[in-house]
C-alpha positions in Angstrom: -2.9 7.6 3.2 -0.5 6.3 0.5 3.2 6.7 1.2 4.4 10.1 -0.1 8.1 9.6 -0.6 8.7 13.1 -1.9 7.3 15.0 1.0 7.0 12.8 4.1 9.5 10.1 3.1 12.6 10.2 0.9 12.3 13.8 -0.3 11.3 15.3 3.0 14.1 13.5 4.8 16.6 14.7 2.1 15.7 18.3 2.7 16.0 17.9 6.4 19.4 16.3 5.8 20.5 19.0 3.5 19.8 21.8 6.0 21.7 19.8 8.6 24.7 19.5 6.3 24.9 23.3 6.1 25.7 23.3 9.8 27.5 20.2 10.5 30.3 18.2 8.6 29.0 15.3 6.8 29.7 12.0 8.6 29.9 9.0 6.4 28.7 6.1 8.6 28.5 2.6 7.3 25.2 0.9 7.6 23.6 -2.0 5.8 20.1 -1.0 4.7 16.9 0.7 4.3 15.5 2.9 1.5 17.0 6.3 2.2 13.7 8.0 2.8 15.0 10.7 5.0 18.3 12.0 6.1 21.7 11.3 4.6 24.0 13.0 7.1 24.5 9.5 8.6 25.5 8.1 5.3 29.2 7.8 4.8 32.1 9.1 6.9 35.4 9.0 8.5 33.9 7.0 11.3 32.5 4.6 8.7 32.7 0.9 9.6 36.0 -0.2 8.0 34.1 -2.8 6.1 32.7 -0.2 3.8 36.1 0.8 2.5 37.5 -2.7 2.3 37.8 -4.3 -1.1 34.8 -6.3 -1.8 35.4 -10.1 -1.4 33.7 -10.7 -4.8 35.5 -7.9 -6.6 37.6 -10.3 -8.7 34.9 -12.8 -9.4 33.7 -13.2 -13.0 30.1 -12.7 -11.7 31.1 -9.5 -9.8 27.9 -8.3 -8.2 26.0 -5.6 -10.1 23.5 -5.0 -7.3 23.5 -1.3 -6.4 21.8 0.6 -3.7 21.9 4.3 -2.6 20.9 6.9 -0.1 19.8 10.3 -1.5 23.4 11.4 -2.0 25.7 8.3 -2.1 25.9 5.3 -4.4 26.9 1.8 -3.0 27.3 -1.7 -4.4 26.1 -4.7 -2.5 28.8 -7.4 -2.0 26.7 -10.5 -2.5 29.2 -12.7 -0.8 29.4 -10.7 2.5 26.0 -9.0 2.1 27.7 -5.7 3.1 27.4 -2.5 1.1 30.6 -1.1 -0.5 30.6 2.6 -1.0 31.2 3.8 -4.6 30.9 7.6 -4.2 28.6 10.6 -3.8 26.2 11.7 -6.5 27.0 15.2 -7.8 25.1 18.0 -9.5 21.6 16.9 -8.5 20.8 20.3 -6.8 18.6 20.1 -3.7 16.9 16.9 -4.8 18.1 13.5 -3.7 18.3 10.5 -6.2 15.0 8.6 -5.5 15.8 5.5 -7.5 18.2 4.0 -10.0 18.0 1.6 -13.0 20.7 -0.4 -14.7 20.5 -1.9 -18.2 22.2 -5.0 -19.5 25.2 -2.9 -20.6 25.7 -1.6 -17.1 24.4 1.9 -18.0 22.9 3.4 -14.9 20.2 6.1 -14.8 18.7 7.8 -11.7 15.7 10.0 -11.1 14.9 12.8 -8.8 11.4 14.3 -8.4 11.5 15.7 -12.0 14.8 14.9 -13.7 16.7 11.9 -15.1 20.4 11.6 -14.5 23.2 9.4 -16.1 25.2 8.0 -13.2 28.8 6.7 -13.4 28.8 3.2 -11.8 32.5 3.6 -10.9 32.3 7.0 -9.1 28.7 7.8 -8.5 28.9 11.1 -10.4 25.6 12.2 -11.8 25.1 14.1 -15.1 21.7 15.6 -16.0 20.2 13.8 -19.0 16.7 15.3 -19.3 13.8 16.7 -17.3 10.7 14.5 -16.8 7.4 15.8 -18.1 3.9 14.4 -18.1 3.9 12.6 -14.7 4.7 13.3 -11.0 5.2 11.4 -7.8 7.6 8.8 -9.2 8.8 6.3 -6.6 10.6 3.6 -8.6 12.7 3.1 -11.8 13.9 0.1 -13.8 15.0 -0.9 -17.2 12.7 -3.7 -18.5 13.5 -5.9 -21.5 10.7 -5.8 -24.1 11.0 -9.6 -24.2 11.9 -11.0 -20.8 12.8 -14.4 -22.4 15.4 -12.7 -24.7 18.3 -11.0 -22.9 19.3 -9.2 -26.1 15.9 -7.6 -26.6 15.4 -3.8 -26.5 14.9 -2.3 -23.0 12.4 0.3 -21.8 12.8 2.8 -19.0 9.9 2.1 -16.7 8.7 3.9 -13.5 5.8 3.7 -11.1 4.1 6.3 -9.0 2.9 6.3 -5.4 -0.6 5.6 -6.8 0.4 2.5 -8.7 0.5 4.1 -12.1 3.1 2.6 -14.4 4.8 4.8 -17.0 7.5 4.7 -19.6 10.0 7.5 -19.8 11.5 8.6 -23.1 15.2 8.7 -22.3 15.8 11.5 -24.8 12.9 13.8 -24.3 12.0 12.9 -20.7 8.3 12.6 -21.7 6.5 10.2 -19.4 3.4 8.3 -20.7 1.2 5.9 -18.8 1.3 2.3 -20.0 -0.5 0.5 -17.2 -1.3 0.3 -13.5 -0.8 -2.1 -10.5 -4.5 -2.3 -10.0 -6.2 -3.3 -6.8 -6.6 -6.2 -4.4 -8.7 -7.2 -1.4 -7.9 -4.3 0.9 -7.8 -1.5 -1.7 -5.6 0.1 -4.3 -2.1 -1.3 -5.0 0.4 1.5 -4.9 4.2 1.6 -5.3 6.0 1.3 -2.0 9.4 2.2 -3.5 10.9 0.0 -6.2 10.5 -2.2 -9.3 13.1 -4.5 -10.8 13.3 -6.6 -13.9 15.7 -9.5 -14.8 15.8 -11.3 -18.1 14.7 -14.9 -17.7 13.2 -14.2 -14.2 10.5 -11.6 -14.4 9.5 -8.3 -12.8 9.1 -7.7 -9.1 8.0 -4.6 -7.1 7.4 -3.6 -3.5 3.9 -2.4 -3.0 1.3 -1.2 -0.5 -2.3 -2.4 -0.4 -4.9 0.1 0.8 -4.7 3.5 2.5 -2.6 2.5 5.6 0.9 3.8 4.8 2.3 2.2 8.0 1.2 -1.4 7.1 3.9 -3.8 6.0 4.9 -3.8 2.3 4.3 -6.7 0.0 6.6 -8.1 -2.6 4.6 -8.4 -5.9 5.0 -10.1 -9.3 4.3 -7.7 -12.1 2.6 -8.6 -15.4 4.8 -7.3 -18.2 1.8 -6.7 -20.5 -0.8 -5.1 -18.3 1.5 -4.1 -15.4 -1.0 -5.5 -12.9 0.6 -6.4 -9.6 0.0 -9.8 -7.8 1.0 -9.5 -4.2 2.9 -12.5 -2.9 2.0 -14.1 0.5 0.7 -12.1 3.4 3.3 -9.3 3.6 6.9 -8.9 4.4 6.5 -7.5 8.0 8.7 -4.5 6.8 7.5 -1.1 5.9 9.3 1.3 3.5 11.2 -1.2 1.4 12.4 1.5 -1.0 14.9 -0.7 -2.9 15.0 -4.1 -4.5 18.0 -6.0 -5.8 18.4 -9.5 -7.4 21.4 -11.8 -7.7 21.6 -15.6 -8.3 18.0 -16.3 -7.5 17.9 -14.2 -4.4 15.9 -11.0 -3.9 17.3 -8.3 -1.6 15.2 -5.5 0.0 16.6 -2.2 1.2 14.6 -0.8 4.1 14.4 2.7 5.6 13.7 3.1 9.3 13.6 6.2 11.6 17.0 5.2 13.1 18.7 3.9 10.1 18.2 1.0 7.7 18.2 -2.7 7.1 19.0 -5.1 4.3 16.6 -8.1 4.1 16.3 -11.1 1.9 12.9 -11.6 0.3 11.5 -15.0 -0.7 10.6 -14.6 -4.4 7.7 -17.0 -4.0 6.1 -15.9 -0.8 7.5 -12.4 -0.1 8.6 -13.5 3.4 11.5 -11.4 4.7 14.6 -12.5 6.5 16.9 -9.8 8.0 20.5 -9.8 6.7 21.9 -6.8 8.7 21.1 -3.3 9.9 23.0 -0.1 10.0 22.9 3.7 9.7 22.4 4.2 6.0 18.8 5.2 5.1 18.2 3.9 1.6 16.4 5.7 -1.1 16.4 2.9 -3.7 18.3 0.2 -5.5 18.9 -1.3 -8.9 20.5 -4.3 -10.7 21.6 -5.1 -14.2 18.8 -6.7 -16.2 21.2 -9.6 -17.1 21.8 -10.6 -13.5 22.6 -14.3 -13.1 19.5 -16.3 -12.1 20.6 -19.8 -10.8 17.7 -21.7 -9.4 14.8 -19.8 -10.9 11.9 -20.2 -8.5 8.6 -21.7 -9.6 5.6 -19.3 -9.6 
């Protein structure tokens, strides 16, 4: 079966976590990875690794990292110098649904989606404000702003999402109406579906994490996405990681945020082969990630 992040993955875990939170105090525990697919009671807390509350080592740099990742209830920023997450703050006013993914435009505006709503998110505090309901599509797993012209950083941007069946849609940011604009397609092994995220960077391109075929326990692939047809081209032979629910990009490096049963992991993904190298592990179970579309490239890889 295809991954079902709303029932068996991210959403199912969020509901289990919510009920736990009614009985136990929330413990905020530092971790360094994974797409928060289930459970957030191990997110942030008084026992949190001190590193998560420390001032980011790149906080004063001109190219201050704008790579963000999140659990279902808390927003973080990835310090691209230390490769550790820095907690920003909890989402608010999202009801019983966790934030499944986020998107950041070139002006640093952040939006997030739940199963059926779009929220505006404050990048300084994590506070979420309802923007619109989503109509016309279901089972969304990923979200990204995508420039209409990837070669022009000043071009207009579209809000793009993908479903667990590999359908690619555009969401009207005002009305919330979702309309199909393409699909990931298929490869040897079966249908290409969304594993958890899609990301676009001007001058670089569009990448996504995908599944191939019906085995939802098989390793995910990193895939290059065609901006016209939205067809996915899987890179290499797989990442060796399952449930890569978030992707970030900074200075030519691609970062994956992985969910595991016991916590999460941050990995670096080779943008040419999709091969994964572990960066660190921890207790945070990531739901998704996002990065500004004007992230610095430096050393654009050949494709």
